[in-house]
C-alpha angles and dihedrals in degrees: 000000000000130000094250134056130182112229100182139355120214115242097223102045144011091272117128141182113231146171121227115199117212133167088261101050143295120300125207115227145248085058138173117216116208111226116245097178097177099027091283137089095225114259096357134094119235089248090056091050090049092049090053087062104260115144099170131036136182125241127188123244095196095054096042091045089057098037130052089349130244092248091059091049090049091052090052093055105274134291098296093056092039092059097025095239117150097186129081123290129207115198121200119219098244096245095123093046092050087055098043105032110026115102091221134011137178120188117213134169091261095049142286132306116209143164119235116253086218103059109349094253114154122243139174125218122190128180089255093049092048089056092045092052091051090048089054089051087050094218120170100235122036124198122212120240111263138172117256110229115206127214124274105026131151121256099248095052090043090052092049093051092044092051089047089054088055093050090048090049090056090054093044091053091054092048097044124121114248091216097067135051115257125207126200121216128228117215132166104136115231095326114110096207093048090050091052092046092049093049093050093049094047092047090052089064092065106234125178091242141355132235127201108220136180097049130119089034096130102298122130113277095243091052089051091053092046093052089046091055091049092050098045092048089067096048125095116260094225097059130076117259119213123194106204122224099354125157154176122069089252093051092047092054092046090050093048088054087055094053105271119146107180136045141177130180138156090221100101095046098037092046090049091058089048094050099253110131131188119228137172087256098049136280124325126207096207095199092068112121097235090067090062094100100016108135095189124106116256090256121008089202094054125095098193122127092255095053094043094055114024140055129228087247091058093046090051091049092052092048095047090047090049091233114172090231089067091065092047096048093043092049093048089054098045094047090047088052093053095044091047089049089057090050089052090048091052091049092048090052089052089053097039093239104112091124090063091053091049093052091052094050094045091055094045093043090065092056136075109209125229 
């Protein structure tokens, strides 16, 4: 029996309710995974994240490899004990961070050379090493090492990097720990035929789940959705589908309607620290002057700790004063919003009305509430 089961399929789309079985419990899908890049959801304790409803989070192999080091985390009992998190953890392979953060990188057949963004020290990461690092962290879902394909990029270079991702996936599969789930990653850039080819080759390797990578890298939104459709169409219906690094509430709903089960994105936590807050009536930039004496809660339809206890005026004051409490209260609210969105999505799938939810979020997503 596999790690994933489909409970219900929506009548009007490709959306489905599922259950993902991990060593640390069963997770209802579609699911959003808060991003704990350096073994921490910024500004919150693990208990607070759990109380918000999260049962799986994402941690970053690249960052933990550089600091404090996977060997140290292993000696201290693994990532769950290190950060005192009892839920599931998915670790990415570090491929995107090597591309986006490293001061220097050189991709070779064996792997990738890069210089740390912290101190300029040189490192090498191979598919086998990426799997070994994740095994040391003892996370529950491991991602294979892939090549990040920027946008735009010519066809020949895109094909080379996509084929290299497949060859690395073969090596990753052989090196993978048998104790954790392992997901393959589909690449292919913005070329439909390369996406289909990549998906078919990755599926042939028999992973526990499949991620769609290389989207939301600067391409137009409609192109992103088109490439997502192409990729998902080639994936098996009995395995979880993970869309990496996406995104806005509107994009999440659109992706769920196209068959995606799992999401991660820094948007709710990063936006919280920058003072952009999600509400049922659209986004709020809390620094705006007209919130200075606004006694209303951030969102009158929200039941989070922040909205139950504090006014917009107070939240603006904290943010303008750069008080640490501003980042905590904003993050609590934004993560609650995203996790509540996923609950609403699951309920809408049960009731075959996901299209109604999408229409509401698309209209509100274009607004900024006053």
